[in-house]
C-alpha positions as semicolon CSV with decimal commas, in nm:
position;residue;x (nm);y (nm);z (nm)
1;M;2,352;7,858;-8,567
2;K;2,292;7,578;-8,318
3;T;1,932;7,542;-8,199
4;K;1,886;7,610;-7,828
5;I;1,754;7,307;-7,641
6;G;1,523;7,362;-7,346
7;F;1,277;7,163;-7,134
8;K;1,024;7,135;-7,418
9;E;1,277;7,003;-7,671
10;T;1,419;6,762;-7,413
11;L;1,073;6,616;-7,346
12;E;1,017;6,581;-7,720
13;W;1,339;6,381;-7,748
14;Y;1,223;6,147;-7,469
15;E;0,888;6,103;-7,645
16;Q;1,062;6,000;-7,967
17;N;1,320;5,776;-7,798
18;A;1,132;5,634;-7,498
19;K;1,186;5,265;-7,568
20;T;1,558;5,298;-7,643
21;Y;1,618;5,522;-7,342
22;A;1,430;5,289;-7,107
23;Q;1,638;4,997;-7,230
24;K;1,966;5,184;-7,178
25;I;1,893;5,263;-6,812
26;A;1,705;4,940;-6,727
27;D;2,002;4,771;-6,558
28;K;2,151;5,083;-6,398
29;P;1,954;5,156;-6,078
30;D;2,138;5,336;-5,799
31;L;2,097;5,069;-5,533
32;F;2,282;5,267;-5,267
33;L;2,039;5,560;-5,284
34;L;1,737;5,330;-5,325
35;E;1,825;5,131;-5,014
36;R;1,897;5,446;-4,814
37;F;1,555;5,582;-4,910
38;I;1,342;5,274;-4,839
39;K;1,503;5,222;-4,498
40;K;1,329;5,543;-4,391
41;L;0,981;5,426;-4,499
42;P;0,713;5,221;-4,322
43;V;0,654;4,861;-4,428
44;E;0,433;4,846;-4,739
45;G;0,443;5,225;-4,761
46;K;0,311;5,415;-5,062
47;I;0,580;5,566;-5,285
48;L;0,547;5,823;-5,563
49;D;0,823;5,785;-5,820
50;A;0,838;6,135;-5,970
51;G;1,008;6,083;-6,304
52;S;0,944;5,710;-6,332
53;A;1,073;5,675;-6,691
54;G;1,039;5,310;-6,797
55;G;0,940;5,192;-6,449
56;R;1,278;5,054;-6,340
57;D;1,273;5,190;-5,984
58;C;0,901;5,131;-5,934
59;K;0,964;4,764;-6,006
60;I;1,232;4,753;-5,735
61;F;0,998;4,923;-5,486
62;A;0,725;4,669;-5,559
63;Q;0,969;4,379;-5,522
64;N;1,054;4,512;-5,175
65;G;0,690;4,514;-5,064
66;F;0,607;4,881;-5,120
67;Q;0,314;5,029;-5,313
68;P;0,463;5,245;-5,588
69;T;0,294;5,485;-5,827
70;G;0,493;5,632;-6,114
71;I;0,440;5,969;-6,277
72;D;0,628;6,108;-6,575
73;A;0,589;6,407;-6,806
74;V;0,671;6,189;-7,107
75;K;0,367;5,997;-7,228
76;A;0,570;5,744;-7,427
77;L;0,775;5,654;-7,118
78;V;0,455;5,605;-6,918
79;E;0,327;5,366;-7,184
80;E;0,661;5,182;-7,183
81;A;0,645;5,149;-6,803
82;K;0,289;5,016;-6,816
83;T;0,384;4,755;-7,074
84;K;0,674;4,626;-6,865
85;N;0,496;4,654;-6,527
86;P;0,121;4,594;-6,575
87;D;0,059;4,555;-6,200
88;I;0,193;4,902;-6,114
89;D;0,009;5,232;-6,166
90;F;0,179;5,481;-6,398
91;I;0,037;5,824;-6,474
92;H;0,122;6,087;-6,734
93;G;0,144;6,418;-6,550
94;N;0,330;6,729;-6,444
95;F;0,526;6,772;-6,121
96;T;0,401;7,130;-6,082
97;S;0,039;7,012;-6,053
98;L;0,026;6,657;-5,920
99;P;-0,307;6,472;-5,968
100;F;-0,312;6,333;-5,613
101;K;-0,487;6,422;-5,288
102;D;-0,305;6,579;-4,995
103;N;-0,113;6,338;-4,770
104;S;-0,124;6,048;-5,017
105;F;0,229;5,904;-4,997
106;D;0,481;5,786;-4,738
107;G;0,772;5,859;-4,969
108;I;0,859;6,052;-5,284
109;W;1,145;5,940;-5,507
110;A;1,259;6,225;-5,734
111;N;1,583;6,083;-5,863
112;A;1,751;6,284;-6,141
113;S;1,415;6,420;-6,257
114;L;1,390;6,783;-6,141
115;L;1,712;6,874;-6,319
116;H;1,536;6,914;-6,656
117;L;1,305;7,191;-6,530
118;E;1,388;7,510;-6,712
119;N;1,328;7,765;-6,435
120;I;1,347;7,788;-6,057
121;E;0,978;7,877;-6,028
122;D;0,882;7,534;-6,163
123;M;1,129;7,377;-5,921
124;K;0,961;7,559;-5,632
125;K;0,613;7,454;-5,750
126;S;0,725;7,092;-5,782
127;L;0,875;7,082;-5,432
128;S;0,561;7,244;-5,295
129;E;0,351;6,975;-5,463
130;F;0,577;6,703;-5,324
131;F;0,524;6,848;-4,977
132;R;0,147;6,861;-5,027
133;V;0,099;6,499;-5,137
134;L;0,343;6,358;-4,881
135;K;0,209;6,238;-4,545
136;K;0,333;6,400;-4,226
137;S;0,678;6,259;-4,139
138;G;0,702;6,129;-4,497
139;I;1,041;6,122;-4,671
140;A;1,139;6,274;-5,005
141;H;1,453;6,176;-5,193
142;I;1,569;6,453;-5,427
143;S;1,881;6,431;-5,642
144;V;2,012;6,676;-5,902
145;K;2,342;6,743;-6,074
146;K;2,590;6,956;-5,884
147;Q;2,706;7,285;-6,034
148;L;3,083;7,261;-6,085
149;G;3,136;7,558;-6,316
150;K;2,986;7,902;-6,372
151;E;2,695;7,795;-6,590
152;K;2,354;7,738;-6,430
153;T;2,212;7,557;-6,733
154;S;2,359;7,373;-7,028
155;N;2,283;7,133;-7,311
156;V;2,468;6,806;-7,262
157;A;2,495;6,498;-7,482
158;Q;2,582;6,160;-7,336
159;E;2,550;5,788;-7,397
160;Y;2,194;5,767;-7,263
161;S;2,069;6,032;-7,505
162;S;2,249;5,901;-7,816
163;D;2,448;6,225;-7,837
164;F;2,137;6,447;-7,829
165;D;2,196;6,764;-7,625
166;R;1,942;6,741;-7,343
167;F;1,870;7,044;-7,123
168;F;2,004;7,038;-6,765
169;R;1,994;7,279;-6,475
170;W;2,283;7,263;-6,227
171;F;2,249;7,333;-5,853
172;T;2,480;7,433;-5,571
173;K;2,451;7,271;-5,227
174;D;2,326;7,590;-5,062
175;E;2,076;7,654;-5,341
176;L;1,918;7,308;-5,322
177;I;1,901;7,309;-4,942
178;Q;1,733;7,649;-4,947
179;L;1,475;7,536;-5,205
180;I;1,393;7,221;-5,010
181;E;1,363;7,402;-4,677
182;E;1,153;7,683;-4,826
183;A;0,904;7,416;-4,939
184;G;0,862;7,315;-4,573
185;F;1,092;7,014;-4,551
186;K;1,362;6,938;-4,296
187;I;1,686;6,795;-4,435
188;V;1,770;6,466;-4,263
189;Q;2,060;6,356;-4,483
190;F;2,256;6,530;-4,757
191;D;2,538;6,424;-4,988
192;D;2,695;6,716;-5,170
193;D;2,958;6,531;-5,371
194;Y;2,793;6,204;-5,467
195;T;2,910;5,984;-5,753
196;P;2,711;5,669;-5,838
197;K;2,915;5,348;-5,835
198;D;2,895;5,312;-6,213
199;G;2,863;5,685;-6,285
200;R;3,097;5,920;-6,466
201;K;3,361;6,061;-6,232
202;N;3,340;6,411;-6,383
203;I;2,971;6,441;-6,283
204;K;2,886;6,503;-5,919
205;W;2,540;6,486;-5,765
206;L;2,355;6,645;-5,477
207;A;2,137;6,384;-5,304
208;A;1,900;6,486;-5,024
209;L;1,663;6,303;-4,793
210;A;1,405;6,547;-4,660
211;K;1,125;6,498;-4,409
212;K;0,781;6,659;-4,402
213;V;0,746;6,809;-4,054
C-alpha cells in the first residue's frame, strides 16, 4: 500500500533535498509575475518573500533596490539561501504565526508556497498573518495551482522533486478570491488561467495581487 504524503512528509523531502531543489529552480524565476508585483511597490520598499526556498527571488528583489526578507518552513532551504545571499535576511518560520510586527512590509510575495498547506484553516491563518504584517495599502502576490479536476488535494511527482510525490492543494478561482477577501484584502488584479512562459501547459495557476485596505 502506497504511503500517503502530506504537508509534513513534503517538508521532510525539502529538508533532505534542499541543495538539489534550490539548484533546479535557481534559473527559473517567473519574471512576468515578479515585474508585475514590484511595479506596485514603493521605491526601496520592504518585501517579505513567504516561501523563499534558496533565495532566488529575494536576490532579484535586492538587485532592484528593494529590502527583502525571506521566510521558509524548511530549515535546510533557509541555510542554503543564507549561504548564497549573505547580505539578505532569511528566517526559518511558519506562515501561520509570522515572527514580525504589525505593518512591517510594503509587499508580500507568496509565490507557489501556500499550495502545500494541508488544510484550509492553515490557509486562512496564513492569509490573516500576511494581512497583519503588511502595511496599509501594501500589496500581496499570491499564486497557487488551479483545480482542473475533481480532486482538492493530490500527491504529484515532477522534475523538481526528482519523482517524489509532493503534497499539493488545488484551488478554484472563486475559492481563492473568497479566502483572500475574507482575510481583509481587496483584489486588484487576478489571473485565473496563468501558465508561466517555461511552465508545463497542463498546469494552470491562479495568480492574485491583493491590497490591504
